[in-house]
N, C-alpha and C positions, 0 to 999 in steps of 0.2 A: 504493500500500500504506500503510495506517495503521500507523505505527510505535508499538509499545507502550512502556511504561516498561521499559527494559532492565536497570537496576540494581535487583536484588532487595532490597538493603538499603534503598535510598531508597524503594522501593515500600512496604515494611513501615512505615517511619517516616512516610511521607505519610498512611498509613491509621491512624496513631496506635497502631501495634502495636509490641511489643518485637521487635527484630531479633536474630537469632542468627548468629554466625560462628565459624569455626574458625581458630585459629592453627596453622600447620603448616609444616614445612620445604618448600623448593621441590624436592620429589621426585615423580617420576612416579607411584610407588605411592600416595602420599598423594592426588594429584589423581584417580586412578582410584577410590580408595576413597570419596572425598568428593563426587565428581561427581554421584552419584544420591541424595545424602542430603537431608534436609529443612532443612539449613542455608540461610540466606538468602545468606550470603557465605562466602568462604574468603580468609584473609589469609596469603599466602606470606611466611614470616618470613625476611627477608634482612638484618636488622640485625645479629644475632649469628651468623648463618650467612654463608657466602660470597656475595658478589654475583656471580651467574652469569646473565647475560642469556639465554644459550642454554638453560640449565636452566629458567629461567622460561618461555621460549617453548615448550619441550616440555610443561611442566606445563599451560599454557593450552590446548594442543591436546588433551592427554589428559583434561582436565576436561570436554570436550564428550562427549556421549553421543548417538549417532544416534537411539536408541530414544526417549529423553526429548524430543529435538527434535521428532520425528515426532508423538508423543502430545500434546505441548503445542500444536503448530501455531503456534509463535511463535519468532522469532529471539532472544528474550530468553534468556540462559543460565539453566539451572536453578539453578546456584549461581554467584553473582557473584564473579569473581576480583579481589582487591586485593593490594597488596604493602606491607610495611613496609620502608622503605629504610634503608641504613646510617647516613647522616650525622646527627649531632646538629644541631638547628636553627641553632646559631651558625655552622656550617660553610658555610651558604648554597649548598650543592651542588645546583643545579637539574637537573644532567644525569642524576642517578639517576631523578628523576621523569619526565624527558623520555623516557629509554629505556624505562621501564616502560610509560608511556602509549602510546608508539609501538608496543609489542608488543600492546596491546589491553586492559590492565587498566582497571578502572572506578573505582579509588580508590587513593590514596596515604596511608599512615600515616607521619607525620613525628615521629620521636623528639625528646624534650627541646626543645620549643618554649618559650622563656622570655620573649620580648619581642614587642612590637607589630611591630617591624621583621622579626623572624624569621617571624612569622605571615604578614605581607604577602608575604614571599619564598615561603613554602610555597604560598599560594594562587596567587600569580602564576606560579609554576613549572608549575602545572597548567592554565594558560589560554593561549590564543593572543593575541598583541597586537592592539590596535585603536586607531584614532585617538581623541584626546581628545574629539572632537565626537560620538562614537558613544555610545549608551546602555551602561551597565554597564562603563564604562571601567576603573574601579578595583576591585580591585588590578590594577596594570599587568601585562598578560600577558607572560610571558617564554619560553613554550614555542616551540621551533623547529618549522617546518612540514615534516613528513615522515610523513604518516599512513597510508601505503599498507598496512602490515601491520595496523594497528588497524582500518582500513576493512574489510578482508577478514574480520577476526575478529569484528567487530560485525555483519557481514552487511548493511552499508549502502552506498549510493553515497558518493562523497567529499563531495558537496554535503550529503547527509543527515548524514554524520558531523560535518562542521563545525557544523551546526545543533544537534547534541546534545553536542558535545565541549567543554562548559563546566562550571563548578562549580555544584553545587546546594547550597543553595537560592537563591543569588544569581540564577542563571538557573533559573526553575522547570522548564524543559525540559532542563536540564543532567543528564548522567548520571555525572559525575565527582564522587566524594565525597572531600573533603579532610578528613582527621582529624588533629588535633593531639594529641600526647601531653603531658599535664600530669604531670610526674614529678619536679619539683624545686620548692623553696620559692619561688624567684624567679619561675618561670612561674606558679605558683598565685597569688602576690601580684599579678601583672600580668594575671591572667585577665579581670577585669572590663574593663580597658582594651582588651585584645585583642579580646574579643567585641563591645565597643562600637565600636571603630575599624576593624575588619577584616571587611568583608563577604565571604561566600563560604566561611566555615568551616561544614562540614556536621556535624562531630562532634568531641567532645573525649573522649579516652580516658585515664582515670585510671591512673597507673602507681605502684602501691604499693611495688613492689620497690625501684626506685631512690630513691623518696622516703623509704622507711624506712631505707635506707642513710645518706642525708644527715642524717636526724634522729637517727642513732645507735642505732636500734632495728631493725637489719637483720632482715628476715623477720617482724617482729612486726606483722602487718597489722591486728590488733585493738588495738594500742597507742593510748592516748588522743590522742597527738599526731598519729598517722596518721588516726584517725577524724575528728578536728576538721577537718583539711584536706580529707578526702574529702567531708564534709558541705558544706563551702564550695564545692567544685567542683560538686557536684550542684545546690546552691542557685543558683549563678551561671549555670550552663547553663540552668536552668529560667527564670531571669530573662530571658534572651535567646532562649529557645525554641530552644536548640541541643541536639541529641542528646548523650547522655553514656554512655560505655561503661565496663565493668569486665572485666579479664582474670582468669584463674585462678579461675573459678567452678566449684564442685562441687555435688553433690546436697544437701549440708548447708546451703549458704548462698544458693542460687539464689533462693529465695523472698524472703530478706532483701534481696538486692540489687534485685530487682524492686520490692519495697515501698518501698525507699529512693529510688526514682526513676530508676534506671538503665534505659535502654531499648535498650541494645546489650550483649548478653551473650556472653562468650567462654569457653566451657567449658574447664576445665583439661586434660582428657584427650580429645582430639578423636576418637580411635578408639573411645571408649566413649560411646555415644549416650544413656546414662541421663540425663545432665544436660540434654541437648537435649530429650529427651522430657518430662522433668519440667518444665523451664522453659516449654516450649510449652503444656503443660496449665495451668500457673499463670498464664500470660499470656493464656490464652483464644485461642490461635492455632488456627485451623481450616484454614488454607491455607498 
């Protein structure tokens, strides 16, 4: 069996498309509602909500829709599940990523990554270890080996899973998307170094909420000090050809963010699909 690209967000980015995803609590009702939508991905929000691995497991199962699977004729999920984990980058807690990946998610969003060391830890936590003599050794893999549930969820054999369970784009065949949140001045100041020194970062997600708090202009996302750093994040990601995302997008600013160079859009209200529909039209998405 030829294995297709499984991660729909990666698929869109590989084709030079703007990708769209929904932030949502890890609730079964949300998974059911979004499982047949036109979102490329869904991010279960477990940073500010409770970390509940069993709730996440249930959401992953309810995200699947037999009708969609039958019509597509593919084991690739219609909407790709990812999760934002609780720990800030400095906490170096790899086990949250390990548990989420072992359940079958295709990507991890890491809050508050501020240094090269933290970025290495984030990428390494999403990789299996390998010998130094092997290709793509760095960043050092830290993930423990217990893939049985993920293998079943992905619809692969264990051997096939191992071949695809690496980080993209470091491994072009990898299906795991590592996203670093840039939401403090220290992280943004170190962003050039991070992207230069740490391979395997698939995306950077700009975080205007926490950043505006630190800058003393809480909630003022259009304040000049926030806009200056936002522009720097987009420019630096473009320099290293790393995807860049923006949350809290609505119908009034989706065109602006796409024109500014953001290629990962997270609508503010995920149950209202107006932003998704408008954004897809503006981005020329036909699939």
